[in-house]
N, C-alpha and C positions, 0 to 999 in steps of 0.2 A: 690394520696390520696387513702388510703385504705378505702373502704366503707363496712359497715356491712350489712348482710342480715337482713331484718326486715319484719314484717307484718304491713300493713298500716291500722290496725284495729282501735285501740282506743287510741294510744299514739303517741306522736311526737318524742320521744327519739329513738335513733338508737342503741340498745345494740349490743355488739359484740357477735358472735357465732362461734362455731368451724368450721373449713374449711370443706366443704362438698365434697364428691367424685362424680365426674361427670361420668356417664356411657354413653358411646358412643351409639347413636341410632343403632338399629340392622341393618337397611337398610340405607346405605349411598352410593351415587353414583351408583344407580342401572341402570341408563340409560347412556350407553356409546355412545360416538360419533362413527360414521361409521369407522373412521380411526383406532379406537382401536381394531376392531374385529380381525385383524391379530395377534395382541399381545395375545389376549385371546386364539386363536387357537394354537399358539406356546406354550403357557403355558400348555394346555391340551396334546399336542403332547409330550412335555417334560416329563410330568408325566407318560404317557404310555411308553415312551422310557425307563425310569428308572425302571419301573415294568418289562419290557421284559429283561432288563439287569440283574435283580435279578434272573429271571428264568434261563437265560443262565449260570449264576454263579453256581447255584445249580446243573445243569446238568453236567457241566464240572469240578466240584470240584476245581474251581479256587481259588487262595489265595485272602484274603480280602484286601490286600494292593492295593492302587490306581494304582501303576505302573504295577503290574501284571494284574489287571483287564483291563487296557487300552490295553496292549499288546495282551491279549487273545481276546478281542473284535475286535481289528484290524485284527487279524488272521482269526477270524470267518467271518468278512465281506469280506475278499479276497476269502475265501472258498465259501461263498454263491454266490459271483459274478461268480466264475468259474463254479459252478454247475447250474447256471441259475436260482437261487432262485427268488421268486416273488419280483418285484421292491419295493413294500411297506415294506416287511420285511427287505430288504437290506437297504432301506432308514432309517428304524428305528434303525438298528444297527449303521449306520454311524452317525446318529443324536446323539445317546447315547454316542459314543466315543468322538464326538466333545464337547458335554456337559461336560463330565468328564474331558477333558483336560483343560477346562476353570475353573474348580472348584478350589477354594482356599483351603488351608489346613484345615480351620476351618468352612467352609460354604458349605452347600449342594447345589446341582444344582437347586433345587426348590426355595431355598432362593434367589439365584442369579437371577433367572428369575422373581420372585416376586418383588425383589428390583428394577430391571430394569423397570418392568412394572409400579410400583408405581411412580417411579421418572419421567418416561416419561408421565404418565397420569397426574401427578401434573403439569408438565410444560405445557402440552397441555391445561389443564383446566385454568391455570393462564393466558395463552395467549388468551383464548376465553372469559374471563370475561370482560364485558364492563367497561370502566373507571368510577370510582366514581365521581359523579358530585355534591356532597354536597357543598353548598355555603361556600366559604373560607372567613375568616375574613380579610377585607381590612383595616388593621390597622398595622402600623409599630411598632417596639419595643418601649416601653415606653409610649404607648398610649392605651386607651381603647375606644370602641365604645359606643354610647349612649345606645344601647340595652344591652350591657354587664353591664353598670352601673345600668340600670333599673333592671336587674335581680339580681344584688348584693344588691340592695335596698330591694328586695323582700325576697330573701332566703339566701343571703350570700354565704359563701364558704363551710360551714359544716352543718348548721342546719337552720331551718326556724325561722323567727321572731327575728333574731339577730339584725335587723335594729332598733328594738324598744329600744335597749340598747344605752345609750349615748356615750359609748366608742367603737363604731363600725362604721367603714367607715367614716373617717374624710374627708369632702368635703370642699374645700377652693375656694371661689369666688375671682378671681383676676381682676375683673373689677372695675370701679369707684364706689364710695359710692352711688352715685345717681342711677346708674343702678342696684346695689344690692338692694337698698330699693324699687325700682320699681317692681322687680320680680327676684327670684332666685330659684335654685334647693332646694327642701326640705332638711332641716338639714344643709345646707351650712352655713359657717361662712365667714365674709368678711376678706380679707387678712390683713388689718390693725389691726383688732382685734386679729388675730392669732399672728402677730408679737409683739403686745403689751402685750402678756402674758395672754390673756383671757383663753387660753387653755395651760396647762402646758406640757412641752416636755415629762415629765415622763409619762403622760397619753397617749401621741401619740404612744408610743411603744405598747400599747394595741390595737391599731386600726389595722384591717386587711389590709386596704389600705388607703393611703392618695391620694386623687384625686384633681387635680387642673384644673380649667377651666377659660377661658376668653370668649370673645364674639364669636369669629370665630373658635378658636381651630385649626389654621393652623399648619400642621405638620412641624417640624424643624424650628419653628419661635416662640420660647419661649419669652414671654414678660419680662420686667424688674421686674415686681412684682412676676412673676413665679420664676424667678431666686432667688430672695430674699427668697421666701418661701422654695424653694427647698434646698437652702444652710442652712436654719435654721432647717428644719425638716428632711432633708436627708443628714446628714454629711457623709463623706467618710467611707465606711464599713458598713453602715446601709442600710435598704431597701429603694430603691429610690421611690420618688413620681411618679405617673403616670398622664398623661394629657388626658383630655376628647377630643377625636377627634371630630371636628366639633363644639366644644364649646357649650356655652349656647344656641345659635341659633338653632342648630340641635336638641339638647335635648328637647327644648321647643316645637319645631315643632312636634316631635314624641310623647312626653309625657307631654302635658301642664298641666294635672291634677296632676303631681308630681312637680309642681313649685308653689311658694307662695310668698307673701310679708311678712309673719310672720317669726319671729325668732323661729325656732323649734330646740332646742338643748338638753334639759334635757330628761331623760327617761319619765317623766310625760308628757312633751309636745309631745313627739313622740307618746305615746300611745293615746293622744288626737287627733292629727292631721293626723297621718299616716294611710294609707290603704295598706295592703299587697296584691299585684297583682300577677296573674299567671306569669310564666316564658315565655319569648319570645323564641320560637323555630325557626320560620321563620318570619322575619320582616313583620309586617302588614298582616300576613296571619294566623299563627298557634301559639297557646299558650297551655301550659301544667300547670294545676293547681289543686286545691282542690274542694271538694264538697261545702264547705262554700263560696268559691269565686264564684262558678257557681250560687249560690242562692242569691248573693249580687247584687242588681240592680245597685249600684254605679259602681261596677267592670264591669258588663256587658255593662253599658252605656259608661263608660270612654274608654273601649277598642273597642267599636262599634262592639260587637260580633253579628253575624248573625246566626251561627250554633254552637250547642253544642253536643258533644258525651259524654253521661253520662254512664260510665261503673261501676256502683255501685248498691248495694242494700240499701245503707245508705241514699241516697239523691234522692229527687224527681225532676222532670222537672217542674220548677215553673213558667216559662214564655212561655207557649205554644202558646200564641197569638202574641208573638213578636220574638220568636226564633224557628228555625227548629231543632228538636232533633232527635238523634239516641240513644235509651236507651237500653243498654245491661246489664241486671240484673245478674251479675256474681260475685262470691266471689273471694277473694284473696287467693286461695288455689292451691297447686302445681298440683293437678290432674284435675283442671278445663281446658277444652280444648279451650283455648282462640284462638288458631290458626284457629279454624273452623270459626271464625268471622273476620279474617284478610281481606279477599276479600270484604266482605260486608262493612267493615269500610273504606277501601281504596277507594272503589267506591263512598261512601258518601262524602269523603273528596275531591276526584278528581272533582266530580260534583259541589261541593260548590265553589271550587277555580277556576273554569272556569270563574267566575265573579271576577275580581280583587278587587272589593270593599268588598267582603265577608271576614269574619274573623271567625276562628274556635277555640273553646276551647275544649280540651280533658281533662276530669277529672275523677277521681275515688273518693276515700275518702281523701287521703293526697297527691295524685299526685306523688306516689313513685313507685308502682309496676304495677297495671293493666293498667292504662292510659299510663305509660311509655312504656309498651310492645307494645301497639297499635301504638304509635308514632314511635317506633323503626322499626316495620314492614313497616309502611308507608315510612319512610326514605330509608329503604333497597330497597323497590320496586321502588319508584319514582326516586331515585338518584343512582341506581346501587351500593349501599353500602353494604359491608359485615356487619355482626353483630358488629364486632370490630370497624369498621369505623363509623357506626351509633351511637354506644354507646359512643365512645369518643367525637363525635360531640355534642350529647345531654347532656352528663355530663358537658361539658364546659359551657352549658347554664343553667343547673339545677343540681348542684353538689349532691343533695340528692337522685337522682334516684337510685332504687335498686329493680329490678324485682326479684320475687322469682325464685328458681332454676327450678321449673317446667316450668315456662314461658321462662326462658333462653334456656332450652332444646328445647322447641317448636320453638324458634327463630333460633336455630341451624338447625333444620329440615327445616325451611322456607328458610334459606340461601342455603341449599342443593337443595331445590325445585327451587329456582331462578337461581342458577348458576351451578347446577349439580355437586357441589363440596362444601365441608366445609372448608373454609379458616380460620375461627376463632378458636383459641385455647381456650377452656372453662376454662383452668387453668391460663390464663393470669391474672396478678395481677390487672388489671383494673376492674375485676368483683368481687373483694374482698374488 
């Protein structure tokens, strides 16, 4: 999905903008490993050799063709040896002739040396980088996790507040009527009502997802009711239904506040009963959201938040007696040096998460740029993730993330700081 750059100032819309040109930082990879030093020395030696070769050519009026130059230099090297010339000069001429013999028709010796160096340095850097340890989704094809469904209920696939619309995210409860009436996921419809035409198939095509769940949600064990619903709403050739892994039991355990006995279906009902929550980044640990969510006591209470990182000038820290805050009053501008606060923020988060019962919300104004940048830096440092790996992970959990280009450049510098190499291509489509 192509995402547009946006400022998270005063609007929720994400207008498209022209593609921006990324300028590579002036200093990348300045600290080389010990084993690279010989390569650097050979590069310098090669440059000196080519200069001396040029001086010899001018003195001897040698032809500019490669074959003549090589023959002349070989002859000179034999002459120097026979006259007892200094070993350093002799070695220089021999090195130059060897370098010339290896040149291709269209590439200079210096390009060859640089290409060899860059390739070897890249291979060495790749082998030295620690393996990324970001949590993997433990869910087989055709299933979604409870946290994934929770995030879809909050911000959807493309924009926020989509869940307020009646024709978004069709959830079907495949349990008994008695169980459904006792408690069910917000906006869910009972499977019998779905089959009896309460919802028209023509409307289903407008839903981003059709999610089915039973009580346990055991993988590869679809109930009879699920098969009936799947056959009705996912005929061959159409988008298939997905099943909630762990079923209602798991979802209710994690998010009981998003379950109800009420029938919440229409847009009016959704606006009345629904609360939009922050996105889950790490289960029961880390959330990414908006300033309004951070100042909503229901959200803070339901998620059992203990720490909040407020990186905004738009919102105040309103629960200082109940929540531990880190407030960074910074604007969403490309020239703001957010990377200067990475270490402070990561220490705050590491200290908080030493207690497994603590939960952190990171927010700015809309949870799109500033707060996203801080969480990306945390994921990169904590889980040995490149910017690309961290960005892909976070976008899967909150599709609307969109750091400004100044922050992305700072994250590229941070990647180089962590791994002594930049692995991420800033032109990758994932950043657009």
